[in-house]
C-alpha positions, 0 to 999 in steps of 0.5 A: 518299013520304018523302024519302030520309034523308041519310047522315052523315059525321063530320068531325074538326073544329078550326075552322081554315081547312081544316076550315071549308072542308071542311064545305060541300065535303062537302055539295056533293060527296057530299050528306052531313049533316056532323056535326063532332067537335072533340076537346078535348085541352087546346088552351084558347081555340082552342075559342072560337066553334067551335059558331057557326062550324061551324053557320054553315059548314053543319054539322048538329051539333057535338060538343066532346068533352073527352078531355084526361084520357083523352089524358094517362092512356092515351097520354101516360103510357105514352110518358113511362114508355117515354121514347119520343122520336122522333129523339132530340128530338121528344116526340110531342105530335101523334103521341100525340094522334091515336089518342085523337082517332081513337078518339073520332071512331069512337065518335061515328060509331057513335053517329050511325050515320055511314057515313063519317069525314073528316079534313083532313090533307094528303097530305104529312103524317103525320096522314093516316097516323095517322088512317087506320091508327086508322080501319082498326083500329077501324072497317074498315067505315066509309068514310074521306074525305081531301079533300086526296087526293080528285080532287073537291077543287079547292082547291090552296092556303090562298088557294083555301080562303079564297076558297071560304069567302067564296063560301059566305058564311062569315066567317073570324075569321083569316087564314093569311097571317101565321101559322104552321101550329100544332097545340096540345094540353095536351102541346105546341104545334108551329109550322111554316111561314113562315121555318121552311121555310128551314132556313138561317133562325133562328126568329123566336122573339119572333113565334112563341112562345106558351107561354113564353119563350126561355132568354135571356129567362127569369128569372135565378133558379132555380125549385125543383121536387119531384115524386113518382112511383108505379109510373112515374106522376106523383102530386105537384108540390111536395107537392100531389097532382094528376091527371096532366093537372093535373100537366102544366098545372102543369109547363107553367107552371113550364117555360114561364116558365123557357125549358124545352122549346123545340126546333128540329128537322128530322124525317123524316116517314113519307112520306119528306120532311123537315120543320122545326118548332119545338116548345114542350113545357115540362111534357112535357120536365120530366116526361120528365127527372124520370121518367128521373132516378128510373129511373136509381136503380131499374132494373138495367143490363140492363133499363135498356139494353133499355128504352132500345131499347123506348122508341125502338121505341115512339116509332117506333110512335107516330110512324107511327100504329100505336097500335092494333096488337099490337106497341104493346100488346106493347111497352107491356106490357114497359114497364109491367113495368119500372115496378113499382118506379119510385116515389120523389121527384125534386128539381130546379131550373129555370134558363134552359132547364135542368133541374138535378138536386138529389137523387133518392130511392126506397125501391127504389133500387139505389144502394148507398153501401157498394158505390159509395163509394171507401171500401172496404166489407164488400160489395165487395173490390177484388181481386175485380175481377181475376178478373172482368176476366180473364173479361170480357176473355178473348175480347179476350186470345184474339184478340190472342194469335192475331193475334200468332201470325199476325203472327209467321208472316207475318214468318217467311214474309217472311224465308224468301222474302227469303233465297231471292232 
């Protein structure tokens, strides 16, 4: 009689300590064949040696899936077009990547006939929500395993995980003790832990920064950059046409050497606690700013105002892991409708952490010099403003007159009462 075929679990695999320890744990605890999937979103040399490490840890197979262009074109671009920024600072680097990764995990689960998907996100963070909401939307029939919330998971610290790996003959090429907890993709690099856990302490930037330098250490020289956009999508940098992922790579290099895009933020996680992190987003910061500079010329006042609200809403949606929802689709549809004429050229200078405007042009610019100039032109008569102001301020005037009437009545009533005394 043939042996019963083992069920498969898809593990979202980074090759770090957590997911390395999870491989033997899944085999021991649930008897699964573990298929690891590493989604490459542009994290560079972090992928080196992954296949050897996964196999040595007990995985039956490793997929390394390059989803960089999908990530940039279908997740990053909509957020740039919306100017989606969480709590006025965070450019959603991790948040945007999670639904792209989750979608690929589901694709591989279907291909492999897996009955479960496992992730290594902790029970305190946002990623557990982002992954699992995506799984619910895309694969409601597949079981989700989250070891850090599983009662069978007895490893309560990084030290426990390291010891567990050693007992299973897994040699780790890294140690957690003197490093930050990092998340990297083409868009950004985040840092948490060590001195950042105390908000009163200054970040140790010399030890921390990987992509670039602080503004103080940046060259005392401006870097000129010119970009073009078509319908809100970046197309060229300094005259060279590139796909979006290569534009981000180019801007990362330019921004990093000029100290652009470093933020220190205490953010409010979805689960209710505050967390502190330092984010390096050099190219993303430039891309957001360049796109916004162009939009200032093109969008009318009312559309621009509503789009700001929708941008904030999209940031909340993405941060909370609600990418695969009708609400995200509806908000994105509005954003896309505003981008029809966001086409033109943006020129700026990078200098010690700053992005300095140096001229913006568009064939769809609503800026009209004949109207805006201090010199009176044919299209605008200064005297027209009188009637406009009278109507625009009518409600204020009506209220003020009413309050005067009320005050006068109160004064008369007070005088009458005094005389009677």
